[in-house]
A tleap script that builds the chain and sets N, CA, C and O, in Angstrom:
source leaprc.protein.ff14SB
mol = sequence {
  NMET SER ARG GLN ILE THR VAL LYS VAL ALA
  THR THR LYS VAL ILE LYS ALA LEU GLU THR
  ARG LEU ALA LYS LEU GLU LYS ASP TYR LYS
  GLU GLN THR ALA ASN GLU ALA LYS HIE THR
  LYS ALA HIE GLU ALA TRP LYS LYS GLN ILE
  GLY GLU TRP ALA ILE LYS ASN PHE SER LYS
  ALA GLU ASN LEU ARG THR ASN TYR ARG SER
  TRP ASN ASN THR LEU ASN VAL ASP PHE ASP
  ILE ILE THR LYS GLU GLY THR PHE PRO ALA
  GLU PRO GLU LYS ASP PHE GLU VAL ILE HIE
  THR HIE GLN TYR LYS GLU ILE LYS GLU ASP
  ILE THR ASN ALA LEU THR ILE LEU LYS MET
  THR ASP GLU GLU THR VAL ASN ALA SER THR
  MET LYS GLN ILE ALA LYS TYR CLEU
}
set mol.1.N position { -16.732 -25.177 21.460 }
set mol.1.CA position { -18.559 -24.652 21.727 }
set mol.1.C position { -18.475 -23.371 22.331 }
set mol.1.O position { -17.756 -23.265 23.325 }
set mol.2.N position { -19.084 -22.383 21.906 }
set mol.2.CA position { -19.323 -20.925 22.386 }
set mol.2.C position { -20.457 -21.614 23.366 }
set mol.2.O position { -20.972 -22.728 23.272 }
set mol.3.N position { -20.656 -20.644 24.273 }
set mol.3.CA position { -21.571 -20.248 25.491 }
set mol.3.C position { -22.004 -18.823 24.905 }
set mol.3.O position { -21.352 -17.971 24.302 }
set mol.4.N position { -23.628 -18.889 25.389 }
set mol.4.CA position { -24.061 -17.654 24.502 }
set mol.4.C position { -24.468 -16.931 26.075 }
set mol.4.O position { -24.791 -17.738 26.947 }
set mol.5.N position { -24.460 -15.740 26.374 }
set mol.5.CA position { -24.041 -14.711 27.265 }
set mol.5.C position { -25.854 -13.922 27.453 }
set mol.5.O position { -26.430 -13.550 26.431 }
set mol.6.N position { -26.398 -13.803 28.557 }
set mol.6.CA position { -27.943 -13.725 28.592 }
set mol.6.C position { -27.738 -12.656 29.498 }
set mol.6.O position { -27.591 -12.989 30.674 }
set mol.7.N position { -27.692 -11.410 29.216 }
set mol.7.CA position { -27.846 -10.254 29.940 }
set mol.7.C position { -29.332 -9.266 29.740 }
set mol.7.O position { -30.047 -9.556 28.781 }
set mol.8.N position { -29.626 -8.478 30.369 }
set mol.8.CA position { -30.503 -7.171 29.951 }
set mol.8.C position { -30.148 -6.090 30.253 }
set mol.8.O position { -29.902 -5.893 31.443 }
set mol.9.N position { -30.038 -5.320 29.570 }
set mol.9.CA position { -28.847 -4.099 29.321 }
set mol.9.C position { -30.120 -3.347 28.806 }
set mol.9.O position { -30.873 -3.599 27.865 }
set mol.10.N position { -30.111 -2.041 30.009 }
set mol.10.CA position { -31.076 -0.792 29.466 }
set mol.10.C position { -31.355 -0.032 28.222 }
set mol.10.O position { -30.461 0.795 28.044 }
set mol.11.N position { -32.157 -0.006 27.404 }
set mol.11.CA position { -32.338 0.821 26.344 }
set mol.11.C position { -31.629 1.875 26.362 }
set mol.11.O position { -30.825 2.193 25.486 }
set mol.12.N position { -31.946 2.653 27.630 }
set mol.12.CA position { -31.430 4.182 27.733 }
set mol.12.C position { -29.682 4.133 28.027 }
set mol.12.O position { -29.085 5.198 27.877 }
set mol.13.N position { -29.014 3.104 28.373 }
set mol.13.CA position { -27.691 3.036 28.339 }
set mol.13.C position { -27.416 2.240 27.110 }
set mol.13.O position { -26.210 2.053 26.948 }
set mol.14.N position { -28.319 1.623 26.036 }
set mol.14.CA position { -27.661 1.045 24.605 }
set mol.14.C position { -27.875 2.570 24.090 }
set mol.14.O position { -26.843 3.228 23.957 }
set mol.15.N position { -29.071 3.177 23.798 }
set mol.15.CA position { -29.071 4.407 23.053 }
set mol.15.C position { -28.017 5.755 23.256 }
set mol.15.O position { -27.806 6.492 22.293 }
set mol.16.N position { -27.293 6.044 24.765 }
set mol.16.CA position { -26.229 6.672 24.750 }
set mol.16.C position { -24.820 6.073 24.332 }
set mol.16.O position { -23.807 6.773 24.298 }
set mol.17.N position { -24.836 4.756 24.024 }
set mol.17.CA position { -23.172 4.147 23.559 }
set mol.17.C position { -23.403 4.068 22.101 }
set mol.17.O position { -22.436 3.884 21.362 }
set mol.18.N position { -24.632 4.193 21.605 }
set mol.18.CA position { -24.795 3.889 20.245 }
set mol.18.C position { -24.477 5.756 19.496 }
set mol.18.O position { -23.769 6.042 18.530 }
set mol.19.N position { -25.200 6.590 20.277 }
set mol.19.CA position { -25.257 7.736 20.079 }
set mol.19.C position { -23.908 8.396 20.314 }
set mol.19.O position { -23.824 9.555 19.908 }
set mol.20.N position { -22.674 7.785 20.987 }
set mol.20.CA position { -21.695 8.085 21.374 }
set mol.20.C position { -21.019 7.225 20.400 }
set mol.20.O position { -19.875 7.593 20.670 }
set mol.21.N position { -20.886 6.510 19.634 }
set mol.21.CA position { -20.463 5.785 18.714 }
set mol.21.C position { -20.294 6.510 17.521 }
set mol.21.O position { -19.252 6.685 16.890 }
set mol.22.N position { -21.784 7.037 17.205 }
set mol.22.CA position { -22.060 7.897 16.278 }
set mol.22.C position { -21.357 8.703 16.115 }
set mol.22.O position { -20.768 8.898 15.052 }
set mol.23.N position { -21.228 9.479 17.299 }
set mol.23.CA position { -20.520 10.748 17.260 }
set mol.23.C position { -19.117 10.487 16.902 }
set mol.23.O position { -18.580 11.413 16.294 }
set mol.24.N position { -18.410 9.469 17.129 }
set mol.24.CA position { -17.304 9.378 17.275 }
set mol.24.C position { -17.019 8.774 15.429 }
set mol.24.O position { -15.916 9.008 14.936 }
set mol.25.N position { -17.885 8.177 14.744 }
set mol.25.CA position { -17.291 7.799 13.729 }
set mol.25.C position { -17.497 8.770 13.277 }
set mol.25.O position { -16.513 8.910 12.550 }
set mol.26.N position { -18.269 9.872 13.117 }
set mol.26.CA position { -18.635 11.069 12.217 }
set mol.26.C position { -17.022 12.070 12.565 }
set mol.26.O position { -16.359 12.688 11.732 }
set mol.27.N position { -16.778 11.942 13.927 }
set mol.27.CA position { -15.416 12.804 13.676 }
set mol.27.C position { -14.215 12.282 13.510 }
set mol.27.O position { -13.254 13.044 13.406 }
set mol.28.N position { -14.039 10.854 13.452 }
set mol.28.CA position { -12.985 10.001 12.846 }
set mol.28.C position { -13.211 10.549 11.541 }
set mol.28.O position { -12.434 11.468 11.281 }
set mol.29.N position { -14.098 10.246 10.574 }
set mol.29.CA position { -13.981 10.836 9.450 }
set mol.29.C position { -13.918 12.084 9.054 }
set mol.29.O position { -13.502 12.308 7.918 }
set mol.30.N position { -14.228 12.921 9.719 }
set mol.30.CA position { -14.506 14.330 9.349 }
set mol.30.C position { -12.306 14.476 9.408 }
set mol.30.O position { -11.509 14.981 8.617 }
set mol.31.N position { -12.180 13.985 10.309 }
set mol.31.CA position { -10.325 14.323 10.809 }
set mol.31.C position { -9.618 13.456 9.682 }
set mol.31.O position { -8.497 13.748 9.264 }
set mol.32.N position { -10.384 12.317 9.195 }
set mol.32.CA position { -9.537 11.491 8.413 }
set mol.32.C position { -8.742 12.438 7.351 }
set mol.32.O position { -7.564 12.114 7.501 }
set mol.33.N position { -8.801 13.309 6.490 }
set mol.33.CA position { -8.119 14.049 5.656 }
set mol.33.C position { -6.956 14.264 5.944 }
set mol.33.O position { -5.903 13.927 5.403 }
set mol.34.N position { -7.339 15.241 7.431 }
set mol.34.CA position { -6.107 15.534 7.947 }
set mol.34.C position { -4.843 14.912 8.729 }
set mol.34.O position { -3.654 15.225 8.797 }
set mol.35.N position { -5.624 13.904 9.279 }
set mol.35.CA position { -4.477 12.265 9.668 }
set mol.35.C position { -3.765 12.043 8.673 }
set mol.35.O position { -2.549 11.977 8.853 }
set mol.36.N position { -4.425 11.826 7.065 }
set mol.36.CA position { -3.893 11.228 5.795 }
set mol.36.C position { -2.746 11.988 5.728 }
set mol.36.O position { -1.648 11.484 5.493 }
set mol.37.N position { -2.957 13.426 5.959 }
set mol.37.CA position { -1.947 14.111 5.722 }
set mol.37.C position { -0.608 14.431 6.322 }
set mol.37.O position { 0.493 14.729 5.858 }
set mol.38.N position { -1.142 14.246 7.612 }
set mol.38.CA position { 0.126 14.314 8.617 }
set mol.38.C position { 0.660 12.933 8.862 }
set mol.38.O position { 1.569 12.801 9.681 }
set mol.39.N position { 0.165 11.869 8.212 }
set mol.39.CA position { 1.104 10.675 7.532 }
set mol.39.C position { 1.989 10.720 6.597 }
set mol.39.O position { 3.125 10.256 6.698 }
set mol.40.N position { 1.530 11.281 5.627 }
set mol.40.CA position { 2.343 11.324 4.209 }
set mol.40.C position { 3.650 12.041 4.551 }
set mol.40.O position { 4.743 11.697 4.102 }
set mol.41.N position { 3.402 13.297 5.569 }
set mol.41.CA position { 4.322 14.033 5.915 }
set mol.41.C position { 5.068 13.466 6.482 }
set mol.41.O position { 6.169 13.430 5.932 }
set mol.42.N position { 4.982 12.919 7.478 }
set mol.42.CA position { 5.641 11.914 8.338 }
set mol.42.C position { 6.546 10.428 7.630 }
set mol.42.O position { 7.624 10.047 8.086 }
set mol.43.N position { 6.136 10.046 6.964 }
set mol.43.CA position { 6.332 9.379 5.726 }
set mol.43.C position { 7.094 9.620 5.026 }
set mol.43.O position { 7.877 8.723 4.715 }
set mol.44.N position { 7.245 11.019 4.407 }
set mol.44.CA position { 8.064 11.980 3.543 }
set mol.44.C position { 9.126 11.952 4.255 }
set mol.44.O position { 10.193 11.377 4.043 }
set mol.45.N position { 8.770 12.644 5.170 }
set mol.45.CA position { 10.405 12.749 6.509 }
set mol.45.C position { 11.126 11.246 6.621 }
set mol.45.O position { 12.339 11.354 6.444 }
set mol.46.N position { 10.870 10.424 6.769 }
set mol.46.CA position { 11.097 9.362 6.931 }
set mol.46.C position { 11.712 8.603 5.769 }
set mol.46.O position { 12.495 7.712 6.095 }
set mol.47.N position { 11.484 8.807 4.370 }
set mol.47.CA position { 11.943 8.501 3.644 }
set mol.47.C position { 13.234 9.017 3.755 }
set mol.47.O position { 14.201 8.256 3.723 }
set mol.48.N position { 13.383 10.420 3.901 }
set mol.48.CA position { 14.587 11.574 3.662 }
set mol.48.C position { 15.841 10.561 4.868 }
set mol.48.O position { 17.072 10.545 4.868 }
set mol.49.N position { 14.850 9.849 5.747 }
set mol.49.CA position { 15.775 9.635 6.698 }
set mol.49.C position { 16.072 8.033 6.450 }
set mol.49.O position { 16.633 7.279 7.245 }
set mol.50.N position { 15.655 7.764 5.395 }
set mol.50.CA position { 16.166 6.449 5.521 }
set mol.50.C position { 17.380 6.674 4.063 }
set mol.50.O position { 18.399 5.984 4.058 }
set mol.51.N position { 17.134 7.606 3.005 }
set mol.51.CA position { 18.127 7.700 2.291 }
set mol.51.C position { 19.353 8.629 3.170 }
set mol.51.O position { 20.248 8.815 2.346 }
set mol.52.N position { 19.625 9.078 4.088 }
set mol.52.CA position { 20.317 9.861 4.659 }
set mol.52.C position { 20.837 8.780 5.245 }
set mol.52.O position { 22.041 8.695 5.005 }
set mol.53.N position { 20.316 7.698 6.086 }
set mol.53.CA position { 21.103 6.463 6.477 }
set mol.53.C position { 21.933 5.621 5.551 }
set mol.53.O position { 23.081 5.181 5.620 }
set mol.54.N position { 21.052 5.551 4.736 }
set mol.54.CA position { 21.864 4.564 3.654 }
set mol.54.C position { 23.030 4.587 3.249 }
set mol.54.O position { 23.790 3.684 2.899 }
set mol.55.N position { 23.220 6.470 3.359 }
set mol.55.CA position { 24.429 7.090 2.341 }
set mol.55.C position { 25.191 6.660 3.841 }
set mol.55.O position { 25.997 5.734 3.750 }
set mol.56.N position { 25.034 7.141 4.921 }
set mol.56.CA position { 26.012 6.673 5.941 }
set mol.56.C position { 26.620 5.575 6.148 }
set mol.56.O position { 27.738 5.509 6.658 }
set mol.57.N position { 25.714 4.278 5.645 }
set mol.57.CA position { 26.028 3.370 5.928 }
set mol.57.C position { 26.585 2.347 4.632 }
set mol.57.O position { 26.793 1.134 4.666 }
set mol.58.N position { 26.737 3.293 3.516 }
set mol.58.CA position { 27.079 2.840 2.404 }
set mol.58.C position { 28.372 1.915 2.489 }
set mol.58.O position { 28.616 1.109 1.591 }
set mol.59.N position { 29.142 2.053 3.540 }
set mol.59.CA position { 30.271 1.366 3.453 }
set mol.59.C position { 30.135 -0.389 3.658 }
set mol.59.O position { 30.878 -1.249 3.184 }
set mol.60.N position { 29.064 -0.548 4.427 }
set mol.60.CA position { 28.283 -1.453 4.771 }
set mol.60.C position { 27.744 -2.560 3.667 }
set mol.60.O position { 27.793 -3.775 3.861 }
set mol.61.N position { 27.182 -1.885 2.386 }
set mol.61.CA position { 26.632 -2.290 0.913 }
set mol.61.C position { 27.440 -3.253 0.893 }
set mol.61.O position { 28.648 -3.208 1.130 }
set mol.62.N position { 26.470 -4.622 0.464 }
set mol.62.CA position { 26.751 -5.806 -0.101 }
set mol.62.C position { 25.716 -5.883 -1.455 }
set mol.62.O position { 24.646 -5.281 -1.359 }
set mol.63.N position { 25.933 -6.401 -2.343 }
set mol.63.CA position { 25.291 -6.934 -3.520 }
set mol.63.C position { 25.027 -5.652 -3.881 }
set mol.63.O position { 24.141 -4.978 -3.356 }
set mol.64.N position { 25.907 -5.193 -4.942 }
set mol.64.CA position { 25.449 -3.794 -5.107 }
set mol.64.C position { 24.818 -4.045 -6.556 }
set mol.64.O position { 25.408 -4.834 -7.294 }
set mol.65.N position { 23.850 -3.524 -6.928 }
set mol.65.CA position { 23.432 -3.358 -8.418 }
set mol.65.C position { 23.339 -2.504 -9.172 }
set mol.65.O position { 22.935 -1.575 -8.473 }
set mol.66.N position { 23.431 -2.163 -10.116 }
set mol.66.CA position { 23.016 -0.533 -11.296 }
set mol.66.C position { 22.568 -1.012 -11.985 }
set mol.66.O position { 22.511 -2.209 -12.265 }
set mol.67.N position { 21.980 0.215 -12.574 }
set mol.67.CA position { 21.187 0.246 -13.941 }
set mol.67.C position { 20.862 1.609 -14.525 }
set mol.67.O position { 20.189 2.450 -13.930 }
set mol.68.N position { 21.506 1.801 -16.003 }
set mol.68.CA position { 21.787 2.777 -16.306 }
set mol.68.C position { 20.805 2.882 -17.241 }
set mol.68.O position { 20.645 1.885 -17.946 }
set mol.69.N position { 20.062 3.881 -17.448 }
set mol.69.CA position { 18.909 4.172 -18.465 }
set mol.69.C position { 19.375 5.221 -19.267 }
set mol.69.O position { 19.316 6.374 -18.840 }
set mol.70.N position { 19.877 4.942 -20.490 }
set mol.70.CA position { 20.577 5.987 -20.946 }
set mol.70.C position { 19.485 6.963 -21.406 }
set mol.70.O position { 19.778 8.155 -21.314 }
set mol.71.N position { 17.804 6.528 -22.071 }
set mol.71.CA position { 17.282 7.155 -22.477 }
set mol.71.C position { 16.727 8.601 -21.814 }
set mol.71.O position { 16.380 9.586 -22.465 }
set mol.72.N position { 16.736 8.449 -20.149 }
set mol.72.CA position { 16.476 9.400 -19.704 }
set mol.72.C position { 17.529 9.869 -18.709 }
set mol.72.O position { 17.190 10.389 -17.645 }
set mol.73.N position { 19.295 9.621 -19.174 }
set mol.73.CA position { 19.892 9.537 -18.203 }
set mol.73.C position { 20.080 9.157 -16.766 }
set mol.73.O position { 21.026 9.353 -16.003 }
set mol.74.N position { 19.124 8.665 -16.630 }
set mol.74.CA position { 19.444 8.041 -14.924 }
set mol.74.C position { 20.055 6.808 -14.425 }
set mol.74.O position { 20.139 5.833 -15.171 }
set mol.75.N position { 20.420 6.779 -13.413 }
set mol.75.CA position { 21.379 5.411 -13.219 }
set mol.75.C position { 20.537 4.887 -11.430 }
set mol.75.O position { 20.154 5.752 -10.642 }
set mol.76.N position { 20.473 4.085 -11.277 }
set mol.76.CA position { 19.555 3.156 -10.435 }
set mol.76.C position { 20.532 2.800 -9.554 }
set mol.76.O position { 21.384 2.178 -10.189 }
set mol.77.N position { 20.881 2.903 -8.202 }
set mol.77.CA position { 21.762 1.987 -7.821 }
set mol.77.C position { 20.957 1.224 -6.603 }
set mol.77.O position { 20.151 1.790 -5.865 }
set mol.78.N position { 21.271 0.034 -6.540 }
set mol.78.CA position { 20.405 -1.035 -5.470 }
set mol.78.C position { 21.278 -1.620 -4.697 }
set mol.78.O position { 22.187 -1.978 -5.447 }
set mol.79.N position { 21.503 -1.900 -3.700 }
set mol.79.CA position { 22.279 -2.404 -2.560 }
set mol.79.C position { 21.161 -3.203 -1.415 }
set mol.79.O position { 19.935 -3.313 -1.392 }
set mol.80.N position { 22.171 -3.635 -0.593 }
set mol.80.CA position { 21.386 -4.350 0.621 }
set mol.80.C position { 22.578 -3.836 1.912 }
set mol.80.O position { 23.770 -3.805 1.605 }
set mol.81.N position { 22.252 -3.552 2.963 }
set mol.81.CA position { 22.627 -3.434 3.866 }
set mol.81.C position { 22.186 -4.585 5.317 }
set mol.81.O position { 21.064 -4.923 5.695 }
set mol.82.N position { 23.157 -4.857 5.712 }
set mol.82.CA position { 22.703 -5.997 6.830 }
set mol.82.C position { 23.352 -5.554 8.164 }
set mol.82.O position { 24.473 -5.389 8.646 }
set mol.83.N position { 21.598 -5.416 8.616 }
set mol.83.CA position { 21.710 -4.327 9.969 }
set mol.83.C position { 21.308 -4.781 11.373 }
set mol.83.O position { 20.392 -5.594 11.246 }
set mol.84.N position { 21.433 -4.704 11.896 }
set mol.84.CA position { 20.702 -5.105 13.613 }
set mol.84.C position { 19.315 -4.463 13.756 }
set mol.84.O position { 18.978 -3.447 13.149 }
set mol.85.N position { 18.634 -5.066 14.513 }
set mol.85.CA position { 17.411 -4.503 14.646 }
set mol.85.C position { 17.465 -3.231 15.653 }
set mol.85.O position { 17.904 -3.333 16.798 }
set mol.86.N position { 16.990 -2.066 15.119 }
set mol.86.CA position { 16.837 -0.813 16.401 }
set mol.86.C position { 17.573 -0.251 15.610 }
set mol.86.O position { 16.882 0.677 15.188 }
set mol.87.N position { 18.729 -0.197 15.033 }
set mol.87.CA position { 19.456 0.865 13.981 }
set mol.87.C position { 19.032 1.550 12.920 }
set mol.87.O position { 19.555 2.535 12.399 }
set mol.88.N position { 17.835 0.850 12.556 }
set mol.88.CA position { 16.804 1.043 11.110 }
set mol.88.C position { 16.294 2.732 11.634 }
set mol.88.O position { 16.455 3.029 12.817 }
set mol.89.N position { 15.880 3.431 10.970 }
set mol.89.CA position { 14.964 4.327 11.510 }
set mol.89.C position { 13.358 3.957 11.156 }
set mol.89.O position { 13.109 3.785 9.963 }
set mol.90.N position { 12.531 3.857 11.880 }
set mol.90.CA position { 11.380 3.398 12.131 }
set mol.90.C position { 10.313 3.780 11.407 }
set mol.90.O position { 9.951 4.945 11.569 }
set mol.91.N position { 9.522 2.892 10.409 }
set mol.91.CA position { 8.163 3.885 9.706 }
set mol.91.C position { 7.759 4.267 10.335 }
set mol.91.O position { 7.939 3.862 11.484 }
set mol.92.N position { 6.867 5.385 10.061 }
set mol.92.CA position { 5.949 5.438 11.050 }
set mol.92.C position { 4.967 4.627 10.689 }
set mol.92.O position { 5.090 3.845 9.746 }
set mol.93.N position { 3.651 4.757 11.563 }
set mol.93.CA position { 2.798 3.848 11.380 }
set mol.93.C position { 1.219 4.540 11.320 }
set mol.93.O position { 1.392 5.515 12.051 }
set mol.94.N position { 0.380 4.577 11.060 }
set mol.94.CA position { -0.832 5.123 11.194 }
set mol.94.C position { -1.599 4.498 12.545 }
set mol.94.O position { -1.705 3.297 12.793 }
set mol.95.N position { -2.089 5.559 13.326 }
set mol.95.CA position { -2.526 5.780 14.391 }
set mol.95.C position { -4.245 5.813 14.499 }
set mol.95.O position { -4.918 5.587 15.505 }
set mol.96.N position { -4.770 6.207 12.981 }
set mol.96.CA position { -5.850 6.196 13.256 }
set mol.96.C position { -6.050 4.928 11.769 }
set mol.96.O position { -5.346 4.374 10.925 }
set mol.97.N position { -7.816 5.013 12.300 }
set mol.97.CA position { -8.642 3.891 11.458 }
set mol.97.C position { -8.731 4.604 9.639 }
set mol.97.O position { -9.116 5.728 9.317 }
set mol.98.N position { -8.276 3.587 8.814 }
set mol.98.CA position { -8.815 4.533 7.588 }
set mol.98.C position { -10.612 3.847 7.124 }
set mol.98.O position { -10.910 2.666 6.950 }
set mol.99.N position { -11.333 4.808 7.049 }
set mol.99.CA position { -12.706 4.598 6.703 }
set mol.99.C position { -13.436 4.791 5.392 }
set mol.99.O position { -14.057 5.852 5.326 }
set mol.100.N position { -13.487 4.132 4.512 }
set mol.100.CA position { -13.660 4.375 3.387 }
set mol.100.C position { -15.236 4.710 3.309 }
set mol.100.O position { -15.963 4.166 4.141 }
set mol.101.N position { -15.756 5.508 2.429 }
set mol.101.CA position { -16.676 6.352 2.255 }
set mol.101.C position { -18.002 5.343 2.286 }
set mol.101.O position { -18.858 5.368 3.169 }
set mol.102.N position { -17.990 4.471 1.160 }
set mol.102.CA position { -18.929 3.152 1.389 }
set mol.102.C position { -19.119 2.587 2.938 }
set mol.102.O position { -20.239 2.312 3.368 }
set mol.103.N position { -18.354 2.495 3.443 }
set mol.103.CA position { -18.018 1.741 4.762 }
set mol.103.C position { -18.668 2.924 5.815 }
set mol.103.O position { -19.566 2.517 6.553 }
set mol.104.N position { -18.345 4.098 5.912 }
set mol.104.CA position { -18.358 4.898 6.463 }
set mol.104.C position { -20.399 4.967 6.759 }
set mol.104.O position { -21.102 4.883 7.765 }
set mol.105.N position { -20.683 5.161 5.261 }
set mol.105.CA position { -22.290 5.030 5.023 }
set mol.105.C position { -22.787 4.013 6.051 }
set mol.105.O position { -23.268 4.133 7.178 }
set mol.106.N position { -22.511 2.995 5.286 }
set mol.106.CA position { -23.066 1.651 5.645 }
set mol.106.C position { -23.196 1.893 7.062 }
set mol.106.O position { -24.306 1.782 7.581 }
set mol.107.N position { -21.943 2.288 7.907 }
set mol.107.CA position { -21.895 2.067 9.187 }
set mol.107.C position { -22.839 3.154 10.096 }
set mol.107.O position { -23.290 3.011 11.232 }
set mol.108.N position { -22.955 4.260 9.179 }
set mol.108.CA position { -24.261 5.098 9.674 }
set mol.108.C position { -25.260 4.796 9.796 }
set mol.108.O position { -25.806 4.727 10.897 }
set mol.109.N position { -25.807 4.524 8.707 }
set mol.109.CA position { -26.840 4.178 8.196 }
set mol.109.C position { -27.387 2.790 9.624 }
set mol.109.O position { -28.390 2.795 10.337 }
set mol.110.N position { -26.375 1.901 9.569 }
set mol.110.CA position { -26.893 0.798 10.755 }
set mol.110.C position { -27.250 1.411 12.281 }
set mol.110.O position { -28.002 0.877 13.096 }
set mol.111.N position { -26.664 2.414 12.417 }
set mol.111.CA position { -26.565 2.831 13.627 }
set mol.111.C position { -27.393 3.812 14.017 }
set mol.111.O position { -27.809 3.948 15.168 }
set mol.112.N position { -27.690 4.609 12.958 }
set mol.112.CA position { -29.132 5.757 12.600 }
set mol.112.C position { -30.343 4.691 12.541 }
set mol.112.O position { -31.372 4.945 13.167 }
set mol.113.N position { -30.221 3.374 11.715 }
set mol.113.CA position { -31.779 2.706 12.172 }
set mol.113.C position { -31.985 2.060 13.562 }
set mol.113.O position { -33.095 2.036 14.093 }
set mol.114.N position { -30.664 1.438 14.240 }
set mol.114.CA position { -30.434 0.770 15.452 }
set mol.114.C position { -31.193 2.091 16.467 }
set mol.114.O position { -32.270 1.810 16.993 }
set mol.115.N position { -30.717 3.214 16.658 }
set mol.115.CA position { -30.662 4.633 17.546 }
set mol.115.C position { -33.114 4.584 16.920 }
set mol.115.O position { -34.057 4.409 17.692 }
set mol.116.N position { -33.156 4.782 15.615 }
set mol.116.CA position { -34.412 5.211 15.723 }
set mol.116.C position { -35.268 3.942 16.262 }
set mol.116.O position { -36.116 4.312 17.074 }
set mol.117.N position { -35.270 2.895 16.084 }
set mol.117.CA position { -35.894 1.805 16.586 }
set mol.117.C position { -35.865 1.532 18.110 }
set mol.117.O position { -36.735 0.879 18.686 }
set mol.118.N position { -35.053 1.951 18.563 }
set mol.118.CA position { -34.519 1.657 20.127 }
set mol.118.C position { -35.641 3.071 20.640 }
set mol.118.O position { -36.468 3.083 21.552 }
set mol.119.N position { -35.253 4.215 19.619 }
set mol.119.CA position { -35.841 5.297 20.487 }
set mol.119.C position { -37.486 5.051 20.637 }
set mol.119.O position { -38.126 5.719 21.449 }
set mol.120.N position { -37.928 4.351 20.053 }
set mol.120.CA position { -39.492 4.008 19.464 }
set mol.120.C position { -39.942 2.738 20.571 }
set mol.120.O position { -41.113 2.359 20.597 }
set mol.121.N position { -39.269 2.343 21.153 }
set mol.121.CA position { -39.550 1.246 21.773 }
set mol.121.C position { -39.976 2.067 23.073 }
set mol.121.O position { -39.710 3.213 23.433 }
set mol.122.N position { -41.031 0.651 23.862 }
set mol.122.CA position { -41.278 1.247 25.138 }
set mol.122.C position { -40.638 0.148 26.068 }
set mol.122.O position { -40.908 0.173 27.269 }
set mol.123.N position { -39.869 -0.736 25.598 }
set mol.123.CA position { -39.527 -1.792 26.173 }
set mol.123.C position { -37.965 -1.031 27.128 }
set mol.123.O position { -37.144 -0.266 26.622 }
set mol.124.N position { -37.958 -1.647 28.838 }
set mol.124.CA position { -36.737 -1.137 29.643 }
set mol.124.C position { -35.277 -1.723 28.941 }
set mol.124.O position { -34.195 -1.145 28.833 }
set mol.125.N position { -35.633 -2.928 28.564 }
set mol.125.CA position { -34.331 -3.346 28.247 }
set mol.125.C position { -34.337 -3.866 26.540 }
set mol.125.O position { -35.387 -4.165 25.970 }
set mol.126.N position { -32.829 -3.914 25.790 }
set mol.126.CA position { -32.781 -4.671 24.623 }
set mol.126.C position { -32.373 -6.170 24.938 }
set mol.126.O position { -31.434 -6.556 25.634 }
set mol.127.N position { -33.213 -6.836 24.326 }
set mol.127.CA position { -33.405 -8.331 23.908 }
set mol.127.C position { -31.729 -8.825 23.462 }
set mol.127.O position { -30.965 -8.018 22.933 }
set mol.128.N position { -31.467 -9.752 23.661 }
set mol.128.CA position { -30.516 -10.365 23.087 }
set mol.128.C position { -30.199 -10.599 21.624 }
set mol.128.O position { -29.028 -10.703 21.258 }
set mol.129.N position { -31.259 -10.686 20.742 }
set mol.129.CA position { -31.209 -10.829 19.324 }
set mol.129.C position { -30.668 -9.370 19.045 }
set mol.129.O position { -29.583 -9.216 18.486 }
set mol.130.N position { -31.274 -8.541 19.357 }
set mol.130.CA position { -31.112 -7.219 18.688 }
set mol.130.C position { -30.064 -6.564 19.375 }
set mol.130.O position { -29.883 -5.434 18.921 }
set mol.131.N position { -29.013 -6.983 20.667 }
set mol.131.CA position { -27.951 -6.392 21.045 }
set mol.131.C position { -26.818 -7.242 20.186 }
set mol.131.O position { -25.759 -6.720 19.835 }
set mol.132.N position { -27.172 -8.628 19.888 }
set mol.132.CA position { -26.241 -9.026 18.874 }
set mol.132.C position { -26.107 -8.428 17.720 }
set mol.132.O position { -25.010 -8.672 17.219 }
set mol.133.N position { -26.835 -7.684 17.038 }
set mol.133.CA position { -26.900 -7.408 15.641 }
set mol.133.C position { -26.123 -5.874 16.135 }
set mol.133.O position { -25.247 -5.510 15.350 }
set mol.134.N position { -26.342 -5.033 17.249 }
set mol.134.CA position { -25.990 -3.970 17.718 }
set mol.134.C position { -24.333 -4.148 18.170 }
set mol.134.O position { -23.427 -3.386 17.833 }
set mol.135.N position { -24.213 -5.319 18.990 }
set mol.135.CA position { -22.740 -5.270 19.651 }
set mol.135.C position { -21.742 -4.765 18.953 }
set mol.135.O position { -20.994 -3.921 19.448 }
set mol.136.N position { -21.602 -5.218 17.703 }
set mol.136.CA position { -20.619 -4.743 16.739 }
set mol.136.C position { -19.902 -3.123 16.565 }
set mol.136.O position { -18.802 -2.734 16.170 }
set mol.137.N position { -21.172 -2.415 17.091 }
set mol.137.CA position { -20.830 -0.996 16.697 }
set mol.137.C position { -20.415 -0.294 18.258 }
set mol.137.O position { -19.896 0.814 18.393 }
set mol.138.N position { -20.762 -1.177 19.306 }
set mol.138.CA position { -20.681 -0.572 20.700 }
set mol.138.C position { -19.035 -0.584 20.981 }
set mol.138.O position { -18.587 -0.154 22.044 }
savepdb mol mol.pdb
quit
């Protein structure tokens, strides 16, 4: 059973919080391309580390499989290395959230609409139903 919380929040505080969230959203969206480039570069470096690690530990390889493609003269070598946790180079993780264009536009529009309405009101507090609609952006 969920319980509802009933509080009165000052309209000025909600407006300030939404303006802060909108500024953060715009900043994150603008920096996304640079963040993606940094992550791609880190991922490429990690793939190189994995190759060096695999070559260094090839003597521990099991289940060796090869596939020669004569049409382009390539040899694919596939093998398994059983390893302890922590000895394998860690894959870089994204430290940012990917915001797709349609998602960005939708969130920005929702926040902008909420700000417009809140700036027009004479009420000193925001009612619960309005807070429920905008809480996901705060």
